[in-house]
N, C-alpha and C positions, 0 to 999 in steps of 0.2 A: 398758334399759327391760326390765322383768320384765312378761311376762302375768299378770293378776291370775286366779287358780285361787279357786274359790267352792266350798265344799262345801254343798249343799244340804240333805241329809240322810244320816243314818248306819243302816245295817241291820247290827247287829254292828260290828265294825271297819270293815267293807265302807264307803266313801264314793260316794255319788250326787254328782257335782259338775257343774261348768261351766267350760269354759277358752274363752272368746270365744263362739263360737254352737256349740261342741262340747259336748254332755254325755258325763260320763264315768261308768263306764269305756267307753274305745272305743279305736279304732284311730286310732293318729297317722301319718299319710303325710307322709313325710320329702320328699317333693316339694312339700308346701304351702308357699308363698312366706311364709307367717308363720312356718315353723318352720326355726330355725336350732339344727343340733347342733353343739357344740365338738370339735375333734379330741381324741383322747387316745391313750394310750400302751397298748395292750392286753398283757395277760398271761393265760396258760393258767389252768386253775382250780388244778390240783393242782400247786405249784409252790414253792420255797423261801421263806421269810418274805423275804430279803434281795430276792429279784427284784420280790415284791409291794409291797414298800417303795417299791423304785423305781418301779414302774409307777403309783404313786401320787402319788410326787413329780413324774413326769414328765406325768400328767395334770393335775394342779392348775395346773403351768407352763403347758402348752398352754391349759388353759381360762384363765388368766389373759391370756395372748398374745391369744386369739381375744376376748376380752370389751374389750380396749383398742381392737382394729380394729373390732369391731363390737358396739355396744352393744345391738344388737337379739337377738345371740345368747343364746338362753332355755334351752337345753337342754344338760346335760352328762353324762358318764358316770362311773358308780360304780366303780372299780376297788379291788381288793384281794384278788382270789383268795379262797380259801377262808378269810380271815382276816377274822373279823367285826368286830372293833375297827379294823381297818385302813378296812374299807368304811364304818364311821361315821365315822371322821375324815375320809377323801375326801368323803363327803354333805357334812359340815359346813364343810369349807373351800370346797367349791363353793358352798353357800348363801353363805357370807361374800362370793364372789366376784360375786353376784347373780345364781346360777341358781337357778330354782325348778322347772325339769324335769329329774329325775334318771333316767338308764336305768341299771338293773342289769346290769352285764356277767356274761358267764357263764352265761347264762339256761339254756341246754339242757342245762349240767352239774349245775346246781341242782337240775334237775328229778329228776336221777339221784339226788338226795343229800336225802332228805325233811328229815332234821332239820336240816343246814346250811341250805336252803331257808326251812323256818319260822323258825329263830331269827334268821336275818339281816332278812328283812322285818319280823319284829315288833321287833326292835332298831332298825333303820334308821327306822319310825314313831315310837318311842318316843322316838329322838334327834333327828329333823329336824322343822321347823316344818309344821304342819297344811297350811299354803298351799302347801308343795312338793309337785310331784305325782309319783309313781312310774311307772316304765315298765318293763315287761318286755319281753325279746325272745325270740321263736322258741316261746311257749307252745302245747302240744297244749290243742285244744278241751277237753277232759276236764278239763284242769287250771284253765281259766279261771274258772269259779266260785268256786272254794277261793281263788286269787289274788287275786279281785276281793274276796272276804268277808275277806282279811287285811290288804287296804290298798292293791293296786295299782291304779293310775288309768287306764292306759293300757297299748297293746301296739302295737309298731311294725308297719307294713307289712311286706311281706316272708317272711312265715310260710306264705302260701299258694303263691307262687313256690317257695320252696324244697323243699317237700314236693312241689310239681309235679314239679319236674327228678328227684326220687328216685321218680317215677311212684308217688306216694302221694297217695291221696283221704284227706280228712279229713272223718270228720262229729262229731257232738256229741260222742259218747261213745268213737270208738276211729279209729284210723288205718288204712287198709287200702292193703296194697301190692298193687297191680293185677297185679303178676306172679304173686301168690299168688293173691289173690281178685280171679277175673276178673269183678267186678261190671259194667263197660262199657269198651267201646272207646273210648277217648278220646287225643287227642294231650295233648301238653304244657301248651298254651294253655286247652284245656278244661279240664283237672285245676284249672289255676290259678285259673280264672275261680270254678268250682264251690267250691274251696278258698275264696275269698275271700266268697264268698257265705255259707257256712257259718260262716265265723269271725264275720262281721257279725250274722248270725241269733243265735249264742250270745250275742254281747255287748248285742243287744236284749234277749234273753232274761234276762240278768243285771240289766239296768236295770231292767227289768218286776218283776222279782222283789224288787229292792229297793225299788220304789215301795210294794209290796205287803206289806214286811215279811217275804218268806218266803224269801229268799236262803239262810239256813242248811239249809232243805228241799232247795233245789236243791243245794247243796254235798253233803250226803249220799246223795243219789240218784246225783250223779256221782263220789261217792267209792267206790262200787262197781266203778267201772269200770276200776281199775287198782290193783297193789299199792302203788306208789309214791303214789298219790292218797290211798287210805285211810290209809298210813303218815303221810303228813303230815298229815290232820286228827285223827288220834289222838295224835300227837305234841303239835299245836297245843293239843286239849282237855287234855292231860295237864299240858303245862308252863306254858302261858300265860292259863291260864283267868282271871286278873284282866284281863289285857289283852281277853280277849273280855267278858267282864262290864262293863267300863268302858262300853261304848257299847251294849251290849244292851238292849232296851227290856223294859219290865216288863208283864205282862199281868194 
C-alpha cells in the first residue's frame, strides 16, 4: 500500500504538498508508526562505478524483499553514489516496486558538491513520478530553502541530534561550534532540543513562503550564507532554467 502524496501548489519547482496529515516540506520522523523504511546497501559517495552498481542492485533486491514481507513499507533509499544515471535507475526501479517515498543517500557529501547536488535533484524530479516525494538527510538549515525550491519534500529526523553530538548549535543561516563560538553553556540534550526547534522553524518558514509565492526571495537571501549554497543556486539558474521556468508563476 502506497501513501498518497498530494501536491497542493508549486512555487517554482518547489512543491507544497500533503502526506496524510503532514504538510510538506517537513520533517519525517522515522519513529512514526506510519513510516516504514526499507533496508538498503550503503556505499560511499566517491567510489568506483562497479561498487555503486552493486550497491544499487542490492538495494533494489532488499527493497523487493521488504515489500514482499511488509506491503506497508513505503520509503526506500536511492543509492548510486556520484553516478546520476545510477541514481535515476535506482529511483525508477524502486517506484516500480511500489515505493513513493525516496530518500537520497549521501546527503552530507552532496552538500559539498554543489554541481552534483543540483544535477541529481533536477534529474530525479524530471525522471520520477510527481506523486513520489523526495527526502534529504542531514541538511544544514541554510540549505533547506534551496533544497525545497529544487523539489525536495522532506527531511529525516536526526540532523538536530547529529549536530548536538558534535557540540554544534544550528541557526537558520549558520552552524556554530560551541567550542569556538561560546554563545551558550548547554549540554547535548539542550543543544539537540534547540536544533530541532530551529529546523522546524525553518521548514515552517519555507512553507509560508511557498504559500505567499516568495520562496525564491528566501532562497536568494540564504544563498548569501555560504559559498556552497551560492554556487548551487548559480548552477541551478545557469544549467536548468527550463526546469525553473516550467513551474514559475507569471506576474
